[in-house]
C-alpha positions as CSV (number, residue, x, y, z in Angstrom):
1,M,0.0,0.0,0.0
2,P,1.6,3.3,-1.1
3,F,0.2,5.5,1.7
4,R,1.2,3.6,4.9
5,D,2.5,6.8,6.3
6,P,-0.5,9.0,7.2
7,R,1.6,12.2,6.9
8,K,2.2,11.4,3.2
9,L,-1.5,10.9,2.6
10,L,-2.3,14.1,4.5
11,T,0.3,16.0,2.4
12,L,-1.1,14.6,-0.8
13,L,-4.6,15.7,0.3
14,C,-3.5,19.1,1.2
15,V,-1.8,19.6,-2.2
16,F,-4.9,18.4,-3.9
17,A,-7.2,20.7,-1.9
18,F,-4.9,23.7,-2.6
19,W,-4.9,22.8,-6.3
20,V,-8.8,22.6,-6.4
21,F,-9.3,25.9,-4.5
22,N,-6.6,27.7,-6.5
23,C,-8.3,26.6,-9.8
24,K,-11.6,27.9,-8.7
25,G,-10.0,31.2,-7.7
26,D,-8.4,31.4,-11.2
27,I,-11.8,30.8,-12.8
28,L,-13.4,33.5,-10.7
29,N,-10.6,35.9,-11.4
30,R,-10.8,35.2,-15.1
31,M,-14.6,35.9,-15.0
32,L,-14.1,39.1,-13.1
33,Q,-11.5,40.3,-15.5
34,L,-13.8,39.5,-18.5
35,K,-16.6,41.4,-16.8
36,K,-14.3,44.4,-16.1
37,E,-13.2,44.4,-19.8
38,G,-16.8,44.1,-21.0
39,K,-16.2,40.9,-22.8
40,Y,-19.6,39.4,-22.1
41,L,-19.7,36.9,-25.0
42,E,-16.4,35.4,-23.8
43,L,-17.6,35.4,-20.2
44,A,-20.9,33.7,-21.2
45,L,-18.9,31.0,-23.0
46,L,-16.8,30.5,-19.8
47,C,-20.0,30.3,-17.8
48,N,-21.2,27.6,-20.0
49,E,-18.3,25.5,-18.9
50,H,-18.6,26.4,-15.2
51,K,-22.2,26.2,-14.0
52,E,-21.4,26.0,-10.3
53,S,-23.8,28.1,-8.1
54,E,-20.9,30.2,-6.8
55,Y,-20.7,31.8,-10.3
56,K,-24.5,32.4,-10.7
57,E,-24.5,36.1,-10.1
58,I,-21.7,36.9,-12.6
59,C,-23.0,34.4,-15.1
60,D,-26.6,35.8,-15.0
61,L,-25.1,39.2,-15.9
62,A,-23.0,37.6,-18.6
63,W,-26.1,36.0,-20.2
64,Q,-28.0,39.3,-20.1
65,E,-25.2,41.2,-21.6
66,A,-24.5,38.6,-24.2
67,E,-28.2,38.7,-25.3
68,K,-28.0,42.5,-25.5
69,N,-24.9,42.1,-27.7
70,I,-26.7,39.6,-30.0
71,D,-29.8,41.8,-30.1
72,L,-27.6,44.8,-31.0
73,I,-26.0,42.9,-33.9
74,L,-29.3,41.7,-35.2
75,S,-31.0,45.1,-34.9
76,Q,-28.5,46.4,-37.4
77,Q,-30.5,44.5,-40.0
78,A,-33.4,46.7,-39.4
79,D,-31.3,49.7,-40.6
80,L,-30.3,47.8,-43.7
81,P,-33.2,45.6,-44.6
82,F,-31.9,44.4,-48.0
83,L,-28.4,43.5,-46.8
84,R,-27.1,41.0,-44.4
85,V,-25.3,42.2,-41.3
86,S,-21.5,41.9,-41.3
87,V,-19.8,40.8,-38.0
88,D,-16.1,40.5,-37.3
89,A,-14.8,36.9,-37.3
90,K,-14.0,36.7,-33.6
91,T,-17.5,38.0,-32.5
92,K,-19.2,35.7,-35.1
93,K,-17.3,32.7,-33.7
94,Q,-18.1,33.6,-30.1
95,V,-21.8,34.0,-30.8
96,E,-22.0,30.8,-32.9
97,D,-20.2,28.9,-30.1
98,L,-22.6,30.4,-27.5
99,L,-25.6,29.4,-29.6
100,A,-24.3,25.9,-30.1
101,K,-23.8,25.4,-26.3
102,N,-26.8,27.2,-24.9
103,P,-30.2,25.6,-25.9
104,Q,-32.3,28.6,-24.7
105,M,-30.2,31.1,-26.7
106,K,-30.0,28.8,-29.7
107,E,-33.8,28.5,-29.8
108,R,-34.2,32.2,-29.6
109,Y,-31.5,33.5,-31.8
110,L,-30.2,30.9,-34.2
111,P,-32.9,31.2,-36.9
112,L,-32.4,35.0,-36.9
113,W,-28.7,34.7,-36.8
114,K,-28.6,32.4,-39.9
115,R,-31.0,34.7,-41.7
116,F,-29.5,38.1,-41.0
117,V,-25.8,37.6,-40.5
118,Q,-23.4,37.4,-43.5
119,E,-21.5,34.2,-44.1
């Protein structure tokens, strides 16, 4: 048995606990940084990967702001009804990834996105 010495097992458990808590801190710090920078599409994608309750408040804000960003993009079509909306490649990929991973947003936005956004 590799852990006959309880001190070795305790040390291993402490290292593991530190690693787990440090990773969660890194995720929260990353989320707070994205929020501060106003990168809500990227933040919403990160929230898709981390649905833990401790991130609920920041993720709820991310979803609301991401929806506002998508609404803003799609509303440009009203100004140019005969043209499709052009979106930069990074934003387009983020929105499409978000729609692929979030069923509620997919249902609401995907048909409009396909119809109004330029390929």
